[in-house]
VOBALO-7743 format. One record per atom (N, C-alpha, C): residue number from 1; atom name; x, y, z. Coordinates in steps of 0.001 Angstrom, whole numbers, always signed. Layout:
# residues N
   resi   name        c1        c2        c3
    NUM     CA         X         Y         Z
...
# end
This chain:
# residues 270
   resi   name        c1        c2        c3
      1      N    +86563   +114955    +84419
      1     CA    +86992   +115833    +83327
      1      C    +86127   +115562    +82099
      2      N    +85696   +116612    +81445
      2     CA    +84838   +116454    +80280
      2      C    +85596   +115797    +79148
      3      N    +84829   +115113    +78258
      3     CA    +85449   +114421    +77138
      3      C    +86237   +115380    +76253
      4      N    +85710   +116596    +76060
      4     CA    +86413   +117542    +75208
      4      C    +87760   +117910    +75805
      5      N    +87834   +118014    +77149
      5     CA    +89106   +118328    +77792
      5      C    +90089   +117177    +77626
      6      N    +89599   +115937    +77733
      6     CA    +90464   +114775    +77529
      6      C    +91103   +114832    +76145
      7      N    +90292   +115165    +75144
      7     CA    +90801   +115147    +73781
      7      C    +91865   +116207    +73570
      8      N    +91799   +117294    +74341
      8     CA    +92777   +118366    +74198
      8      C    +94058   +118040    +74959
      9      N    +93931   +117632    +76188
      9     CA    +95094   +117520    +77054
      9      C    +95713   +116132    +77110
     10      N    +95059   +115145    +76554
     10     CA    +95598   +113800    +76665
     10      C    +95476   +113278    +78092
     11      N    +96122   +112151    +78350
     11     CA    +95983   +111498    +79652
     11      C    +97337   +110993    +80128
     12      N    +97512   +110986    +81420
     12     CA    +98720   +110405    +81997
     12      C    +98598   +108882    +81980
     13      N    +99744   +108235    +81816
     13     CA    +99787   +106775    +81762
     13      C   +100722   +106295    +82867
     14      N   +100212   +105410    +83733
     14     CA   +101004   +104879    +84836
     14      C   +101209   +103382    +84664
     15      N   +102431   +102946    +84934
     15     CA   +102735   +101522    +84988
     15      C   +103134   +101195    +86425
     16      N   +102403   +100281    +87023
     16     CA   +102621    +99917    +88420
     16      C   +103421    +98628    +88494
     17      N   +104518    +98657    +89254
     17     CA   +105350    +97485    +89493
     17      C   +106144    +97053    +88256
     18      N   +106697    +98004    +87495
     18     CA   +107476    +97606    +86312
     18      C   +108866    +97115    +86711
     19      N   +109375    +96149    +86001
     19     CA   +110755    +95706    +86196
     19      C   +111697    +96709    +85540
     20      N   +112973    +96625    +85887
     20     CA   +113963    +97505    +85279
     20      C   +114012    +97316    +83770
     21      N   +113946    +96060    +83322
     21     CA   +113990    +95791    +81886
     21      C   +112743    +96323    +81182
     22      N   +111596    +96247    +81837
     22     CA   +110360    +96773    +81255
     22      C   +110449    +98291    +81124
     23      N   +110992    +98943    +82143
     23     CA   +111158   +100403    +82062
     23      C   +112016   +100792    +80875
     24      N   +113107   +100060    +80677
     24     CA   +114032   +100405    +79604
     24      C   +113444   +100105    +78229
     25      N   +112803    +98947    +78088
     25     CA   +112385    +98495    +76763
     25      C   +111009    +98989    +76342
     26      N   +110143    +99259    +77309
     26     CA   +108776    +99676    +76970
     26      C   +108529   +101129    +77351
     27      N   +108711   +101450    +78614
     27     CA   +108404   +102811    +79071
     27      C   +109284   +103835    +78368
     28      N   +110564   +103527    +78232
     28     CA   +111455   +104454    +77548
     28      C   +111025   +104732    +76117
     29      N   +110613   +103702    +75402
     29     CA   +110161   +103870    +74008
     29      C   +108862   +104675    +73933
     30      N   +107961   +104437    +74870
     30     CA   +106710   +105198    +74873
     30      C   +106972   +106680    +75096
     31      N   +107948   +106982    +75935
     31     CA   +108280   +108385    +76171
     31      C   +108840   +109041    +74919
     32      N   +109648   +108316    +74177
     32     CA   +110172   +108858    +72928
     32      C   +109058   +109106    +71918
     33      N   +107960   +108386    +72067
     33     CA   +106813   +108552    +71173
     33      C   +105835   +109621    +71676
     34      N   +106236   +110353    +72715
     34     CA   +105469   +111483    +73247
     34      C   +104210   +111079    +74005
     35      N   +104206   +109877    +74610
     35     CA   +103188   +109562    +75608
     35      C   +103698   +110055    +76963
     36      N   +102794   +110551    +77790
     36     CA   +103185   +111015    +79130
     36      C   +103110   +109826    +80092
     37      N   +104247   +109199    +80323
     37     CA   +104299   +107910    +81008
     37      C   +105083   +108019    +82317
     38      N   +104556   +107347    +83346
     38     CA   +105191   +107325    +84665
     38      C   +105287   +105894    +85174
     39      N   +106302   +105649    +85986
     39     CA   +106463   +104348    +86636
     39      C   +106256   +104514    +88135
     40      N   +105495   +103588    +88724
     40     CA   +105300   +103557    +90181
     40      C   +105752   +102191    +90670
     41      N   +106809   +102177    +91459
     41     CA   +107360   +100901    +91893
     41      C   +106533   +100253    +92997
     42      N   +106055   +101035    +93953
     42     CA   +105382   +100505    +95139
     42      C   +103866   +100631    +94994
     43      N   +103176    +99506    +94951
     43     CA   +101717    +99543    +94764
     43      C   +101022   +100301    +95883
     44      N   +101658   +100396    +97065
     44     CA   +101032   +101079    +98200
     44      C   +100954   +102593    +98005
     45      N   +101638   +103112    +96992
     45     CA   +101584   +104546    +96687
     45      C   +100571   +104871    +95593
     46      N    +99992   +103840    +94996
     46     CA    +99196   +104042    +93790
     46      C    +97889   +104778    +94066
     47      N    +97114   +104290    +95011
     47     CA    +95797   +104888    +95244
     47      C    +95874   +106363    +95653
     48      N    +96730   +106725    +96617
     48     CA    +96803   +108159    +96951
     48      C    +97163   +109031    +95760
     49      N    +98025   +108523    +94882
     49     CA    +98404   +109299    +93702
     49      C    +97271   +109379    +92699
     50      N    +96634   +108248    +92419
     50     CA    +95591   +108225    +91394
     50      C    +94318   +108943    +91835
     51      N    +94126   +109117    +93130
     51     CA    +92979   +109930    +93563
     51      C    +93115   +111353    +93041
     52      N    +94358   +111798    +92807
     52     CA    +94603   +113137    +92272
     52      C    +94720   +113116    +90747
     53      N    +94758   +111925    +90161
     53     CA    +94918   +111784    +88710
     53      C    +93982   +110691    +88192
     54      N    +92715   +110796    +88574
     54     CA    +91786   +109695    +88305
     54      C    +91517   +109506    +86818
     55      N    +91610   +110564    +86038
     55     CA    +91375   +110423    +84600
     55      C    +92690   +110033    +83915
     56      N    +93177   +108864    +84286
     56     CA    +94442   +108360    +83759
     56      C    +94237   +106953    +83228
     57      N    +95300   +106423    +82649
     57     CA    +95339   +105028    +82227
     57      C    +96391   +104353    +83090
     58      N    +96037   +103240    +83707
     58     CA    +96954   +102596    +84648
     58      C    +97085   +101115    +84323
     59      N    +98322   +100694    +84067
     59     CA    +98616    +99293    +83807
     59      C    +99277    +98675    +85036
     60      N    +98749    +97531    +85463
     60     CA    +99308    +96802    +86600
     60      C   +100083    +95599    +86080
     61      N   +101355    +95512    +86470
     61     CA   +102187    +94376    +86073
     61      C   +102143    +93333    +87175
     62      N   +101566    +92180    +86881
     62     CA   +101325    +91143    +87876
     62      C   +102543    +90219    +87919
     63      N   +103554    +90630    +88706
     63     CA   +104782    +89840    +88748
     63      C   +105236    +89528    +90176
     64      N   +105239    +90517    +91039
     64     CA   +105710    +90314    +92413
     64      C   +104982    +91288    +93335
     65      N   +105503    +91497    +94515
     65     CA   +104933    +92331    +95573
     65      C   +103684    +91713    +96200
     66      N   +102725    +91291    +95370
     66     CA   +101507    +90668    +95862
     66      C   +101323    +89312    +95183
     67      N   +100548    +88450    +95829
     67     CA   +100145    +87192    +95194
     67      C    +99073    +87493    +94151
     68      N    +98688    +86489    +93370
     68     CA    +97582    +86671    +92429
     68      C    +96326    +87138    +93146
     69      N    +96067    +86548    +94294
     69     CA    +94891    +86948    +95070
     69      C    +95014    +88410    +95500
     70      N    +96204    +88798    +95974
     70     CA    +96407    +90170    +96420
     70      C    +96230    +91174    +95294
     71      N    +96804    +90853    +94110
     71     CA    +96636    +91752    +92972
     71      C    +95174    +91826    +92545
     72      N    +94498    +90687    +92545
     72     CA    +93068    +90688    +92205
     72      C    +92300    +91618    +93139
     73      N    +92517    +91470    +94432
     73     CA    +91788    +92285    +95410
     73      C    +92147    +93770    +95275
     74      N    +93416    +94024    +95022
     74     CA    +93869    +95409    +94877
     74      C    +93206    +96070    +93674
     75      N    +93242    +95415    +92526
     75     CA    +92645    +95989    +91317
     75      C    +91130    +96112    +91471
     76      N    +90518    +95107    +92061
     76     CA    +89069    +95130    +92272
     76      C    +88653    +96295    +93162
     77      N    +89510    +96648    +94116
     77     CA    +89145    +97694    +95074
     77      C    +88997    +99067    +94414
     78      N    +89596    +99272    +93243
     78     CA    +89436   +100553    +92548
     78      C    +88000   +100752    +92080
     79      N    +87292    +99657    +91863
     79     CA    +85908    +99755    +91406
     79      C    +84961   +100171    +92527
     80      N    +85462   +100154    +93751
     80     CA    +84606   +100437    +94902
     80      C    +84642   +101890    +95329
     81      N    +85510   +102712    +94708
     81     CA    +85585   +104137    +95022
     81      C    +85177   +104927    +93789
     82      N    +84140   +105728    +93937
     82     CA    +83627   +106487    +92806
     82      C    +84648   +107407    +92168
     83      N    +85624   +107877    +92942
     83     CA    +86621   +108796    +92406
     83      C    +87409   +108164    +91266
     84      N    +87483   +106820    +91261
     84     CA    +88262   +106136    +90226
     84      C    +87436   +105768    +88987
     85      N    +86207   +106221    +88914
     85     CA    +85370   +105824    +87777
     85      C    +85940   +106258    +86424
     86      N    +86690   +107385    +86321
     86     CA    +87260   +107722    +85004
     86      C    +88504   +106915    +84657
     87      N    +89034   +106154    +85616
     87     CA    +90289   +105435    +85420
     87      C    +90101   +104255    +84470
     88      N    +91012   +104120    +83505
     88     CA    +91017   +102950    +82634
     88      C    +92164   +102040    +83054
     89      N    +91828   +100819    +83421
     89     CA    +92800    +99850    +83932
     89      C    +93221    +98890    +82831
     90      N    +94513    +98631    +82775
     90     CA    +95058    +97574    +81936
     90      C    +95834    +96607    +82808
     91      N    +95915    +95358    +82408
     91     CA    +96612    +94338    +83189
     91      C    +97643    +93650    +82307
     92      N    +98873    +93595    +82793
     92     CA    +99928    +92821    +82130
     92      C   +100191    +91602    +82985
     93      N    +99940    +90457    +82426
     93     CA    +99876    +89229    +83219
     93      C   +100831    +88182    +82656
     94      N   +101473    +87385    +83519
     94     CA   +102329    +86290    +83026
     94      C   +101477    +85137    +82513
     95      N   +102125    +84175    +81879
     95     CA   +101410    +82969    +81459
     95      C   +100926    +82214    +82688
     96      N    +99640    +81874    +82687
     96     CA    +99034    +81133    +83784
     96      C    +98198    +80004    +83206
     97      N    +98036    +78929    +83954
     97     CA    +97063    +77918    +83530
     97      C    +95690    +78560    +83368
     98      N    +94905    +78028    +82460
     98     CA    +93615    +78642    +82149
     98      C    +92738    +78841    +83373
     99      N    +92718    +77849    +84268
     99     CA    +91849    +77980    +85441
     99      C    +92325    +79087    +86367
    100      N    +93664    +79215    +86543
    100     CA    +94189    +80273    +87408
    100      C    +93937    +81656    +86809
    101      N    +94118    +81773    +85497
    101     CA    +93872    +83067    +84857
    101      C    +92401    +83449    +84963
    102      N    +91521    +82496    +84733
    102     CA    +90085    +82779    +84823
    102      C    +89702    +83193    +86243
    103      N    +90279    +82523    +87217
    103     CA    +89995    +82851    +88609
    103      C    +90508    +84251    +88948
    104      N    +91709    +84564    +88463
    104     CA    +92285    +85884    +88731
    104      C    +91453    +86995    +88107
    105      N    +90992    +86791    +86876
    105     CA    +90280    +87843    +86156
    105      C    +88806    +87951    +86522
    106      N    +88299    +87000    +87253
    106     CA    +86873    +86980    +87581
    106      C    +86432    +88303    +88197
    107      N    +85450    +88926    +87570
    107     CA    +84809    +90159    +88042
    107      C    +85701    +91389    +87964
    108      N    +86873    +91274    +87368
    108     CA    +87721    +92457    +87195
    108      C    +87339    +93189    +85913
    109      N    +87444    +94511    +85957
    109     CA    +87223    +95331    +84769
    109      C    +88582    +95848    +84302
    110      N    +88896    +95652    +83024
    110     CA    +90190    +96100    +82509
    110      C    +89975    +96674    +81109
    111      N    +89437    +97896    +81110
    111     CA    +89057    +98552    +79855
    111      C    +90252    +98850    +78959
    112      N    +91448    +98947    +79546
    112     CA    +92651    +99213    +78744
    112      C    +93319    +97923    +78284
    113      N    +92684    +96788    +78564
    113     CA    +93156    +95551    +77968
    113      C    +93898    +94607    +78890
    114      N    +93984    +93368    +78429
    114     CA    +94750    +92304    +79081
    114      C    +95883    +91932    +78134
    115      N    +97112    +92065    +78615
    115     CA    +98285    +91871    +77762
    115      C    +99218    +90868    +78426
    116      N    +99694    +89912    +77649
    116     CA   +100580    +88877    +78182
    116      C   +102014    +89398    +78267
    117      N   +102619    +89199    +79418
    117     CA   +104010    +89606    +79613
    117      C   +104977    +88670    +78900
    118      N   +104636    +87384    +78831
    118     CA   +105560    +86376    +78308
    118      C   +105373    +86148    +76809
    119      N   +105333    +87244    +76054
    119     CA   +105306    +87144    +74600
    119      C   +106500    +87938    +74079
    120      N   +106728    +87877    +72773
    120     CA   +107884    +88620    +72273
    120      C   +107652    +90111    +72489
    121      N   +108755    +90793    +72760
    121     CA   +108701    +92176    +73225
    121      C   +108001    +93107    +72247
    122      N   +108247    +92933    +70954
    122     CA   +107627    +93817    +69972
    122      C   +106113    +93663    +69960
    123      N   +105644    +92428    +70063
    123     CA   +104191    +92204    +70078
    123      C   +103571    +92852    +71307
    124      N   +104214    +92679    +72466
    124     CA   +103698    +93292    +73684
    124      C   +103677    +94811    +73566
    125      N   +104775    +95373    +73055
    125     CA   +104859    +96824    +72908
    125      C   +103743    +97346    +72018
    126      N   +103510    +96699    +70902
    126     CA   +102473    +97177    +69982
    126      C   +101075    +97011    +70566
    127      N   +100866    +96000    +71374
    127     CA    +99568    +95856    +72058
    127      C    +99346    +97014    +73033
    128      N   +100398    +97405    +73739
    128     CA   +100282    +98517    +74678
    128      C    +99983    +99816    +73934
    129      N   +100703   +100063    +72837
    129     CA   +100464   +101272    +72044
    129      C    +99030   +101289    +71512
    130      N    +98572   +100154    +71031
    130     CA    +97201   +100066    +70524
    130      C    +96188   +100384    +71624
    131      N    +96443    +99865    +72833
    131     CA    +95540   +100138    +73957
    131      C    +95560   +101617    +74324
    132      N    +96737   +102232    +74325
    132     CA    +96846   +103653    +74660
    132      C    +96115   +104512    +73643
    133      N    +96274   +104187    +72379
    133     CA    +95598   +104972    +71340
    133      C    +94084   +104791    +71418
    134      N    +93645   +103581    +71746
    134     CA    +92205   +103332    +71874
    134      C    +91603   +104143    +73016
    135      N    +92419   +104425    +74026
    135     CA    +91956   +105185    +75188
    135      C    +92366   +106654    +75126
    136      N    +92744   +107108    +73943
    136     CA    +92992   +108530    +73702
    136      C    +94077   +109092    +74621
    137      N    +95156   +108357    +74758
    137     CA    +96208   +108765    +75687
    137      C    +96839   +110102    +75311
    138      N    +96983   +110346    +74022
    138     CA    +97610   +111604    +73606
    138      C    +96609   +112741    +73469
    139      N    +95352   +112420    +73217
    139     CA    +94394   +113473    +72934
    139      C    +94847   +114268    +71727
    140      N    +94673   +115587    +71771
    140     CA    +95148   +116455    +70701
    140      C    +96551   +116987    +70995
    141      N    +97067   +116648    +72166
    141     CA    +98418   +117068    +72532
    141      C    +99441   +116265    +71729
    142      N   +100338   +116951    +71061
    142     CA   +101346   +116270    +70254
    142      C   +102650   +116052    +71011
    143      N   +102920   +116936    +71991
    143     CA   +104228   +116889    +72635
    143      C   +104081   +117017    +74151
    144      N   +104842   +116217    +74872
    144     CA   +104864   +116285    +76328
    144      C   +105781   +117426    +76738
    145      N   +105375   +118171    +77739
    145     CA   +106111   +119364    +78159
    145      C   +106480   +119249    +79638
    146      N   +107671   +119730    +79988
    146     CA   +108135   +119705    +81369
    146      C   +108357   +121123    +81870
    147      N   +107965   +121369    +83109
    147     CA   +108191   +122665    +83756
    147      C   +109615   +122709    +84305
    148      N   +110331   +123773    +84022
    148     CA   +111748   +123883    +84414
    148      C   +112014   +124992    +85419
    149      N   +110984   +125645    +85915
    149     CA   +111200   +126801    +86778
    149      C   +111978   +126454    +88041
    150      N   +111800   +125237    +88553
    150     CA   +112507   +124838    +89771
    150      C   +113835   +124144    +89487
    151      N   +114214   +124112    +88230
    151     CA   +115483   +123483    +87846
    151      C   +116503   +124592    +87600
    152      N   +117462   +124701    +88489
    152     CA   +118458   +125768    +88378
    152      C   +119416   +125543    +87220
    153      N   +119409   +124331    +86661
    153     CA   +120305   +123994    +85559
    153      C   +119525   +123773    +84273
    154      N   +118657   +124712    +83945
    154     CA   +117885   +124634    +82701
    154      C   +117895   +126010    +82062
    155      N   +118808   +126218    +81115
    155     CA   +118921   +127522    +80488
    155      C   +119528   +127417    +79091
    156      N   +119450   +128527    +78382
    156     CA   +120034   +128666    +77038
    156      C   +121113   +129741    +77081
    157      N   +122230   +129487    +76408
    157     CA   +123338   +130440    +76373
    157      C   +123816   +130634    +74935
    158      N   +124126   +131855    +74579
    158     CA   +124801   +132086    +73314
    158      C   +125553   +133415    +73372
    159      N   +126495   +133559    +72471
    159     CA   +127352   +134736    +72408
    159      C   +126954   +135584    +71210
    160      N   +126781   +136877    +71442
    160     CA   +126451   +137807    +70363
    160      C   +127222   +139098    +70584
    161      N   +128000   +139510    +69589
    161     CA   +128801   +140733    +69684
    161      C   +129652   +140734    +70945
    162      N   +130279   +139589    +71189
    162     CA   +131164   +139413    +72354
    162      C   +130434   +139575    +73693
    163      N   +129140   +139402    +73675
    163     CA   +128355   +139474    +74907
    163      C   +127577   +138176    +75082
    164      N   +127603   +137634    +76296
    164     CA   +126910   +136380    +76577
    164      C   +125467   +136661    +76990
    165      N   +124541   +135946    +76359
    165     CA   +123130   +136055    +76716
    165      C   +122674   +134730    +77317
    166      N   +121888   +134849    +78356
    166     CA   +121417   +133659    +79075
    166      C   +119918   +133782    +79308
    167      N   +119182   +132764    +78899
    167     CA   +117735   +132736    +79093
    167      C   +117378   +131590    +80029
    168      N   +116636   +131886    +81064
    168     CA   +116133   +130850    +81965
    168      C   +114940   +130170    +81312
    169      N   +114970   +128827    +81252
    169     CA   +113879   +128080    +80628
    169      C   +112705   +127963    +81592
    170      N   +111523   +128297    +81104
    170     CA   +110290   +128143    +81884
    170      C   +109747   +126731    +81700
    171      N   +109598   +126312    +80462
    171     CA   +109197   +124931    +80175
    171      C   +109752   +124533    +78814
    172      N   +109723   +123220    +78573
    172     CA   +110366   +122699    +77369
    172      C   +109602   +121492    +76842
    173      N   +109537   +121376    +75528
    173     CA   +109052   +120171    +74854
    173      C   +110106   +119787    +73827
    174      N   +109854   +118741    +73074
    174     CA   +110832   +118322    +72076
    174      C   +110809   +119193    +70826
    175      N   +109892   +120164    +70772
    175     CA   +109861   +121068    +69616
    175      C   +110207   +122506    +69987
    176      N   +110150   +122843    +71265
    176     CA   +110435   +124227    +71600
    176      C   +110468   +124523    +73079
    177      N   +110686   +125792    +73370
    177     CA   +110947   +126266    +74724
    177      C   +110192   +127565    +74961
    178      N   +109741   +127767    +76183
    178     CA   +109355   +129086    +76659
    178      C   +110419   +129503    +77661
    179      N   +110940   +130722    +77510
    179     CA   +112058   +131147    +78347
    179      C   +111883   +132595    +78787
    180      N   +112625   +132947    +79848
    180     CA   +112620   +134310    +80372
    180      C   +113832   +135071    +79846
    181      N   +113613   +136310    +79455
    181     CA   +114700   +137211    +79090
    181      C   +114480   +138529    +79822
    182      N   +115523   +139054    +80435
    182     CA   +115357   +140310    +81169
    182      C   +115051   +141443    +80196
    183      N   +114271   +142417    +80669
    183     CA   +113920   +143550    +79816
    183      C   +115154   +144290    +79325
    184      N   +116217   +144254    +80139
    184     CA   +117445   +144937    +79757
    184      C   +118179   +144283    +78607
    185      N   +117782   +143051    +78264
    185     CA   +118417   +142339    +77160
    185      C   +117471   +142194    +75958
    186      N   +116510   +143099    +75869
    186     CA   +115492   +142993    +74819
    186      C   +116092   +143003    +73419
    187      N   +117247   +143647    +73278
    187     CA   +117851   +143724    +71942
    187      C   +118568   +142441    +71535
    188      N   +118545   +141429    +72407
    188     CA   +119252   +140181    +72099
    188      C   +118510   +139340    +71074
    189      N   +117198   +139515    +70967
    189     CA   +116409   +138656    +70089
    189      C   +115374   +139466    +69328
    190      N   +114930   +138916    +68214
    190     CA   +113817   +139493    +67475
    190      C   +113053   +138353    +66803
    191      N   +111791   +138584    +66508
    191     CA   +110926   +137537    +65957
    191      C   +111461   +137068    +64604
    192      N   +111436   +135747    +64419
    192     CA   +111938   +135044    +63230
    192      C   +113460   +134975    +63160
    193      N   +114117   +135439    +64195
    193     CA   +115573   +135328    +64250
    193      C   +115993   +133867    +64380
    194      N   +116989   +133451    +63636
    194     CA   +117566   +132113    +63756
    194      C   +118939   +132239    +64400
    195      N   +119161   +131465    +65452
    195     CA   +120447   +131495    +66151
    195      C   +121002   +130079    +66148
    196      N   +122167   +129912    +65581
    196     CA   +122780   +128591    +65476
    196      C   +123788   +128367    +66596
    197      N   +123954   +127099    +66943
    197     CA   +124968   +126730    +67924
    197      C   +124703   +127252    +69323
    198      N   +123435   +127337    +69696
    198     CA   +123074   +127750    +71059
    198      C   +123361   +126601    +72024
    199      N   +123884   +126932    +73197
    199     CA   +124138   +125910    +74214
    199      C   +122892   +125742    +75078
    200      N   +122362   +124538    +75090
    200     CA   +121195   +124199    +75903
    200      C   +121662   +123363    +77081
    201      N   +121480   +123888    +78291
    201     CA   +121853   +123180    +79513
    201      C   +120606   +122590    +80158
    202      N   +120616   +121292    +80371
    202     CA   +119508   +120587    +81027
    202      C   +120112   +119647    +82060
    203      N   +120203   +120130    +83299
    203     CA   +120870   +119379    +84361
    203      C   +122276   +118994    +83931
    204      N   +122560   +117695    +83825
    204     CA   +123907   +117254    +83492
    204      C   +124136   +117088    +81992
    205      N   +123146   +117489    +81195
    205     CA   +123254   +117354    +79745
    205      C   +123464   +118728    +79127
    206      N   +124448   +118831    +78260
    206     CA   +124701   +120070    +77534
    206      C   +124642   +119764    +76041
    207      N   +123794   +120488    +75314
    207     CA   +123563   +120219    +73910
    207      C   +123773   +121479    +73083
    208      N   +124141   +121287    +71836
    208     CA   +124195   +122382    +70883
    208      C   +122953   +122287    +70001
    209      N   +122158   +123355    +69976
    209     CA   +120914   +123350    +69206
    209      C   +120826   +124629    +68377
    210      N   +120061   +124551    +67312
    210     CA   +119753   +125727    +66501
    210      C   +118312   +126120    +66780
    211      N   +118071   +127403    +66998
    211     CA   +116746   +127841    +67420
    211      C   +116209   +128954    +66521
    212      N   +114885   +129100    +66572
    212     CA   +114221   +130202    +65897
    212      C   +113311   +130898    +66894
    213      N   +113397   +132218    +66967
    213     CA   +112552   +132985    +67881
    213      C   +111165   +133119    +67256
    214      N   +110176   +132556    +67917
    214     CA   +108819   +132524    +67366
    214      C   +107955   +133677    +67860
    215      N   +108146   +134078    +69129
    215     CA   +107325   +135160    +69689
    215      C   +108049   +135768    +70880
    216      N   +107755   +137048    +71129
    216     CA   +108294   +137758    +72287
    216      C   +107138   +138517    +72919
    217      N   +106917   +138295    +74202
    217     CA   +105779   +138915    +74876
    217      C   +106229   +139532    +76192
    218      N   +105719   +140715    +76491
    218     CA   +105997   +141336    +77783
    218      C   +105283   +140548    +78868
    219      N   +105995   +140267    +79960
    219     CA   +105408   +139509    +81071
    219      C   +105860   +140119    +82394
    220      N   +105463   +141367    +82624
    220     CA   +105847   +142037    +83859
    220      C   +107303   +142453    +83837
    221      N   +108082   +141874    +84745
    221     CA   +109483   +142292    +84866
    221      C   +110422   +141496    +83969
    222      N   +109880   +140732    +83042
    222     CA   +110724   +140024    +82081
    222      C   +109977   +139871    +80753
    223      N   +110709   +139428    +79755
    223     CA   +110105   +139114    +78466
    223      C   +109960   +137608    +78333
    224      N   +108800   +137166    +77884
    224     CA   +108577   +135753    +77602
    224      C   +108948   +135516    +76145
    225      N   +109920   +134646    +75936
    225     CA   +110392   +134354    +74592
    225      C   +109975   +132934    +74214
    226      N   +109243   +132802    +73129
    226     CA   +108826   +131497    +72628
    226      C   +109819   +131083    +71539
    227      N   +110444   +129936    +71728
    227     CA   +111550   +129484    +70889
    227      C   +111215   +128125    +70305
    228      N   +111482   +127939    +69032
    228     CA   +111317   +126637    +68386
    228      C   +112692   +126090    +68028
    229      N   +112861   +124776    +68143
    229     CA   +114094   +124163    +67669
    229      C   +114069   +124133    +66149
    230      N   +115141   +124581    +65544
    230     CA   +115220   +124581    +64093
    230      C   +115359   +123152    +63575
    231      N   +114961   +122944    +62345
    231     CA   +115010   +121591    +61783
    231      C   +116439   +121073    +61658
    232      N   +117415   +121961    +61741
    232     CA   +118818   +121537    +61669
    232      C   +119319   +120925    +62973
    233      N   +118538   +121049    +64040
    233     CA   +118914   +120414    +65311
    233      C   +118860   +118896    +65127
    234      N   +119876   +118201    +65605
    234     CA   +120009   +116764    +65321
    234      C   +118942   +115939    +66040
    235      N   +118543   +114814    +65433
    235     CA   +117611   +113899    +66117
    235      C   +118162   +113407    +67450
    236      N   +119480   +113229    +67537
    236     CA   +120080   +112782    +68801
    236      C   +119846   +113816    +69900
    237      N   +119998   +115092    +69555
    237     CA   +119752   +116147    +70538
    237      C   +118289   +116163    +70966
    238      N   +117376   +115997    +70007
    238     CA   +115944   +115997    +70325
    238      C   +115607   +114836    +71263
    239      N   +116185   +113660    +71021
    239     CA   +115916   +112517    +71896
    239      C   +116490   +112733    +73290
    240      N   +117617   +113430    +73396
    240     CA   +118153   +113758    +74722
    240      C   +117239   +114742    +75442
    241      N   +116631   +115639    +74697
    241     CA   +115650   +116554    +75295
    241      C   +114442   +115766    +75799
    242      N   +113991   +114807    +75002
    242     CA   +112873   +113954    +75443
    242      C   +113254   +113196    +76716
    243      N   +114505   +112729    +76771
    243     CA   +114961   +112027    +77964
    243      C   +114941   +112922    +79190
    244      N   +115361   +114165    +79021
    244     CA   +115308   +115124    +80132
    244      C   +113871   +115342    +80584
    245      N   +112968   +115524    +79629
    245     CA   +111558   +115758    +79972
    245      C   +111006   +114584    +80771
    246      N   +111293   +113358    +80304
    246     CA   +110809   +112165    +81012
    246      C   +111364   +112114    +82434
    247      N   +112660   +112392    +82594
    247     CA   +113270   +112366    +83927
    247      C   +112701   +113465    +84817
    248      N   +112454   +114629    +84233
    248     CA   +111880   +115745    +84978
    248      C   +110501   +115370    +85516
    249      N   +109649   +114803    +84647
    249     CA   +108302   +114436    +85064
    249      C   +108318   +113301    +86082
    250      N   +109201   +112320    +85871
    250     CA   +109279   +111196    +86802
    250      C   +109780   +111665    +88159
    251      N   +110734   +112595    +88187
    251     CA   +111238   +113109    +89456
    251      C   +110153   +113904    +90180
    252      N   +109340   +114643    +89432
    252     CA   +108202   +115343    +90055
    252      C   +107257   +114346    +90703
    253      N   +107048   +113212    +90020
    253     CA   +106206   +112159    +90593
    253      C   +106838   +111605    +91864
    254      N   +108150   +111330    +91823
    254     CA   +108828   +110795    +93008
    254      C   +108712   +111751    +94189
    255      N   +108843   +113054    +93922
    255     CA   +108711   +114044    +94991
    255      C   +107321   +113997    +95603
    256      N   +106325   +113853    +94734
    256     CA   +104953   +113740    +95213
    256      C   +104758   +112467    +96029
    257      N   +105338   +111362    +95558
    257     CA   +105181   +110083    +96255
    257      C   +105866   +110086    +97612
    258      N   +106988   +110797    +97712
    258     CA   +107689   +110852    +99001
    258      C   +106830   +111486   +100076
    259      N   +105936   +112361    +99663
    259     CA   +105060   +113038   +100624
    259      C   +103711   +112346   +100761
    260      N   +103584   +111164   +100167
    260     CA   +102308   +110448   +100147
    260      C   +102306   +109320   +101174
    261      N   +101231   +109212   +101926
    261     CA   +101098   +108119   +102890
    261      C   +100918   +106791   +102153
    262      N   +101388   +105723   +102774
    262     CA   +101225   +104399   +102189
    262      C    +99790   +103904   +102353
    263      N    +99343   +103147   +101377
    263     CA    +98075   +102424   +101464
    263      C    +98307   +101228   +102392
    264      N    +97675   +101205   +103543
    264     CA    +97947   +100181   +104572
    264      C    +96999    +98995   +104509
    265      N    +96117    +98945   +103536
    265     CA    +95182    +97821   +103451
    265      C    +95942    +96540   +103085
    266      N    +95612    +95453   +103770
    266     CA    +96207    +94157   +103466
    266      C    +95341    +93477   +102420
    267      N    +95739    +93594   +101160
    267     CA    +94928    +93050   +100069
    267      C    +94994    +91519    +99984
    268      N    +95927    +90926   +100680
    268     CA    +95993    +89462   +100709
    268      C    +94863    +88865   +101536
    269      N    +94293    +89663   +102441
    269     CA    +93297    +89132   +103377
    269      C    +91883    +89575   +103063
    270      N    +91691    +90348   +102015
    270     CA    +90322    +90787   +101689
    270      C    +89495    +89624   +101137
# end
């Protein structure tokens, strides 16, 4: 991918082998900060996935699943496939004696940095953020967006003149929505219209939000409505929307991983 495209679209960020506590304390916070972050539990799924997402940033947490030797061989093996040349690797490593750490890191490339796991959480978090920003993780993209077309429980509802209007959400970010409106309901909205107390359904989450209609475009057999969340929408609601987006993207990843063959190489024996 060209550098100009990277700057526009940002980059996906993967954490391999994260603990439950790491997901909650680090990955969750990064998602709230609008980084596009994914967790991969099984290292054997990493290579098949990253071959399709080579221009990503990938952090390996060296804690379990493999020995130090196995993790060294696994990370080193990415340098042997040209498809991974755009990949920026970061390593999160526990405290090790100097000789063991030097042996582990020998000949490894980790352009996204070496970060100690056994330091205070805030320091570790800020080191990760600094590494992500150095590698242009966000690019010019300000907000992460999730596709909702396959989610039957993603819609907007409101009542007008004793009539219920329902818009199917096409995609969503923490600042706005693209939605479908039937041509027969064209009179339900107009540009710059503000609608308060709209019910936003996102799977098992139901929120009350205030919206502003930003644009209406003909799109064949429906109208495409571009909607912005009004500033009166609560920060709590916005964070729940971010949580939905993160879960939506992570579930898409899980679906992809379920259809992915395992990496069968024995990295302990290389």
